[in-house]
N, C-alpha and C positions, 0 to 999 in steps of 0.2 A: 787450423781455423779458421771462417772469419764471416765479420754477419757485415751485413749488408743495414740499412737504415731507408724506407721507402720511403718518402715528403712526398704527400699529396697535398698546394695547396689552392688558397683560393682567398677572397680578397677577405674577405671574416675570418676564420685561420685555416690552422693548419691539419694536416693528422698524417702520423708516426706511425710503420712499424718498424720491430722489429724484428730480424731472421737471423738465426744461426745455421748455416756449412760445416755441415764437418767434412772433413779429411774423404768419407768413406761416397756425398757426394750428395744429401739427407739434408732435404730446410725441414728447420722445426719453427714455426711464428711461437719468438717467447715472449711479444707481448704488445700493444699498438696505445693509442693515446692520439686527443688535440687536445690543441694550445690553443689560443687568442690568435688573430697576427697582429701580435702588437706587442712592447720593450715586456709588455711581464710576460706573454708565451716563449718569446725569445730569451728568457733569463732563466725559464725555468725548463727549456728544452736541451740543457745539457746535459746539467744532472739525472734530470728522465735516463736521457741517449746511453753517459756512461756508468749507472746505479747496477752492481750487479756482471758486468764486465769482466769474466778470468782477464785474466794478467797474459800477456805476448799474444793477448784481440788482436786485429785491428780492426775496427768497424770505419765504414764506406759509406757514406749518405749518397742518396739522389730524391731527386728534386724531377717535377713535371714541371716547366719555366709558360706558367699559364698569363699570358698576357705583363704585365711585369711586380705581380705580388709576391714572387718570390726573392726580389733584389735585399731587400731590407733583414731581410732571412740570413740572405746568404751572406 
């Protein structure tokens, strides 16, 4: 089982969406949240992303590279 985290980022903030895909290819949105595109948002994002992640599951981050706005988060 794998869990992708999609990130849409802009100058002022970023929105993350966690999905879960099981071995049978079924995909479910687990949760989503918006964060400010600043130090506080960057600090809160890892804890939110990893919360409830089942043992042995990998988490992959995918981001739209909009201008330079994604660079600090990356």
